[in-house]
MARZADREN-686077 format. One record per residue (C-alpha): x, y, z. Coordinates in steps of 0.001 Angstrom, whole numbers, plus 500000, padded with zeros to 6 digits. Example, Ala and Ser with C-alpha at 12.3 -4.5 7.8 and 13.67 -1.06 7.14 Angstrom:
MARZADREN-686077
512300495500507800/513670498940507140/
END
This chain:
MARZADREN-686077
484760502748497742/487006504056500111/487403500895502037/491380501621503100/491472500052506470/491523496490505152/494046497259503113/495958499080505739/495450496087507770/497986493808505840/500716496452505872/500682497079509520/501027493309510660/503885493483508405/505300496349510101/504571494632513355/506039492078512481/509504493091511871/509477496743513348/510735499035516148/511263502210516129/515292503168517181/516452506289515259/517269505005511877/517076507573509026/513493506938506816/515020508860503699/513768507271500557/516565505939499300/519757505403501010/523576505524499890/524118504319496344/525499501288495515/529226500564494278/529589501202490579/528640498357488310/527131498109484895/524655500596484471/520946498908484364/518990499374480595/515459499585479958/515184496482478810/517095495562482437/514353497330484211/511210496017482073/512231492405482294/512795492933486090/509267494606486014/507536491779484013/508608489235486196/507600491020489228/504182491397487794/503545487795486713/504881486354489672/502491488443491611/499291487791489031/500158483847489791/500186484160493270/503680482411493310/505779483692496358/509108482072495679/509083483466492243/508595487145493730/510917486514496283/513660485161494095/513716488914492316/514791490697495810/518572490286496701/517731489227500534/521581488939501216/522294492239500243/519312493850501670/520109491588505385/523804493184504810/522342496694505036/520015495748507849/522627494201510080/525698496658509343/527621498501512007/526007497105514835/527787495769517870/526942492305517598/528760488797517479/528852487750513754/527530484200515104/524445486473516152/524326488760512711/524594485132510653/521542483560512903/519675486289512316/520348486510508840/519603482615508273/516277483174510351/514933485957508307/515623484411504843/513864481309505839/510717483264507231/510407485542503613/508279483235501968/506420481353504903/502921482550505055/503523485367507664/506559486266505665/506967489598503427/506669488031500122/504018485962501054/501618488407502329/502131490532499533/501363488156497279/498440486942499138/496490490160498064/496544488909494407/494083486355495394/491820489040496617/491691491014493419/494401493529493764/496757495024490845/500295495162491036/502464496950488179/505118498960487662/504219502755487297/507499504249486035/511161503951486557/513370506517488499/516530507414489388/517131508431492601/520424509623494283/522103507877491297/520645504748491421/518114503189489331/514224502137490785/511178500533489515/508352501963491207/505147499922491423/501559500968492356/499539497772494610/495835498987493871/493179496782495679/489710495964493708/487145498447493334/489167501598493856/489546500890497667/492857502971497818/496042502526496564/500184501833498049/503268502463496399/506659500122496691/509847501234494939/512077498965494231/516007500018494694/517794497799491909/521061496252491477/523261493580489404/524284490840491956/527522488957490951/526231486671487801/524881489795486489/521276489120487170/518972492265488119/517276492313491540/515979494397493809/518873495359496763/515925497068498894/512334498126498649/510782501455499947/507303501075501010/505568504244501068/502697503022503643/505520502490506286/507373505738504956/510726503622504816/512774501234503277/512662497428504279/516025497125505477/515280499959507909/512440497914509033/514425494716509500/517004496844510942/514957497343514193/514111493928514460/517664493127514548/518724496077516782/516068495262519229/517030491255519629/520820492838519571/520474494813522693/518714491974524372/521602489777524008/524143492390524353/523796493983527874/526595496240527132/524893497696524245/521804498198525893/523112499876528856/524656502371526177/521120503321525013/519163506535526218/516039505917528308/513763506239525120/515833503577523087/515655501576526060/511465502238526542/511357500781522422/513550497981523284/511510496483526264/508174498002524201/509265495699521419/507584492502522438/504281494076523098/504162494932519626/503362491691518406/501230490882521297/498891494423519849/498983492828516198/498270489335517360/494827490808519459/493974492680516606/494273489525514398/492013487764516898/489407490488516900/489947491783520221/490743495363519215/489767496532522397/492473494913524422/494973495389521738/494380499541521934/494401499124526018/497762497554525617/499068500083523296/497806502779525536/499823501580528131/503214501834526446/505301504638527931/504306508139525892/507654508149523986/506816504904522543/503507505653521414/504711508764519803/507142506883517633/506086506187513824/505986502837514035/504076502018517176/501632505000516123/500688503035513140/500267499894515309/497921501968517519/496006503409514285/495618499663513546/493783499129517055/491443501794516885/490501502023513557/487815498852514165/486530500747517455/485723504489516558/485580506590513303/486247509771515339/489078508054517248/490371506891514364/490206510074512417/492006511774515255/494315509233515318/495401509542512195/495410513956512454/497643513054515390/500280511167513122/500155513961510435/501251516278513483/504162514568514514/505429513549510915/503930516002508921/506272515299505511/505640511497506134/504672510361502854/502541507632504722/500732510697506354/499409511413503230/498295507747502353/496564507781506087/495049511377505397/493012510120502029/490812507798504785/491486509847507603/489870512979506371/486952511290504456/485550509532507541/485155512939509310/483832514548505634/486881516815505104/487343515719501702/489083518692500615/491651517611502626/491687514242501540/491753515256498059/494748517787499061/496773514929500086/496321512649496872/497647515906495337/500682515512497436/500944511826496883/500659512316493074/503539514521493272/505639512178495051/505333509337492689/505652512056489792/502243511701488449/499740508456488171/496152508627486495/495058505986488717/494791508576491500/491950510440489830/489873507245490585/490017508273494272/489929511897493366/486497511023491717/485067508511494594/485754511614496861/484221514081494871/481129511903494601/481195511651498753/481474515416498778/478271515897496366/480089517296493098/479145514618490691/479899516586488049/483678517315488951/483687513414489889/482769512660486333/485870514793484985/488327512729487289/486664509885486038/487331510341482684/490616511222483500/491414508180485175/490232506297482000/492441508540479582/495390507765481820/494713503940483032/492078502356480379/493234498802481337/492229499268484908/488183499021485386/487669501480488208/487649504593486324/484766503415484577/483002502803487792/483451505828489231/482135507526485930/478965505275486079/478750506488489484/478819509997488257/476322509586485222/473876508323487818/474472510645490311/473433513305487755/470794511603486647/472460511639483137/470779508371482019/472261508788478026/475472508696479769/474909505981481716/473895504186479188/476898505151477206/479610504244479752/477709500795480521/478407499910476776/482189501204477399/482399498903480079/481108495927478645/483059496079475166/486033497085477659/486182494081479753/485065490721480334/482187490907482535/478344489845483525/476212492395484506/473283491599486899/469898493132487716/469912496557488335/466483496909489350/467191495722492935/470091498093493296/468943501501495379/471454503781493304/469923502420489800/466593503508490285/466544506401488035/468106504263485628/465677501632485665/462470504016485272/464575505516482199/463919504450478524/467645503765478732/467583500925480997/465244499331478191/467828500104475796/470167498425477920/468323495136477828/468119495427474168/471868495892473818/472471493046476140/470628490705473849/472294491324470963/476119492221471978/479081490691470649/481353489121472977/484219491591474659/487557491852473985/489453491424477317/489304490660480833/489350492986483677/492757493161484769/
END
């Protein structure tokens, strides 16, 4: 249930495609924009509805249109010693890549086809700027990620995102783009390169290898990718962005090394929100479930509360052999996020672990009545062995024969 690693791969590939650690700020929000007509709740609701619709339809162009890429790239390329023609060329190239299959928007929207759900959690105000916080939830409770859009108005008054903070990468998207821009600018401008300190020069010369490492991972050559990563200078391997790529290398090779890599990341970046996202999976792998849950608790505070995180708590508690506590977490998940099916499945798993088959029957009926779905034969599923032998199994089969059609589809 906590199969985070496949989810992380898509984010890491995105980071590898654009990022180079170059000493930029990783604060949650940058300087607030100039004074403009205040955004209303209706403005933010309309923006969020459009983003959600584009994601659900798999419409990359519509999704990309909700972000002011001109404003974002202006921020990414500001105050760098590079010719104007070079800056414009970089911006044009970046704009052309946005909705391409390997671009940011396309990669994010593609997750809708895999069953991921993307919805606004809440609007917030950060450093005097309105934001829209979104939750990205993969299917089957397989983890979570958050993205926070910094909102503003275009010259024509349209509300769009001027930047985007991705929790897993722990920085603004403009910062990710800026790192790529600085790397290319330094290669083009020998004077700029000459002024860099030794560590920064290591980053510049190592940047090209980041893409090679990512390509090897995509090709399934994880051992080769890891060997290339380990051959980088130590200063580069300790950089946050490169460490994330290194974690991707090891995650398919050795669970213990994967957990150790996550722990090392936490040591170097203890206050980084992406460290907590990594820790949920990392500590679970080495069966330190209390630490995984502690990471969820910290993440919960950062997003100002998210009932869906109880799905992850419940899954971890089941893994820890605490089904009674898992049941409480699952019920909270259903109470806070009734539109999400994941909490119901976690509750059912807890019921089965507790051998509380009357409760399992009740949960199955709740599932059937809340979502449109078809149930298979439980007799071939080991986790349902006890339920199949119970009287409630026959009651369940009788119910299915007489049930009415459910009310709504599972999101």
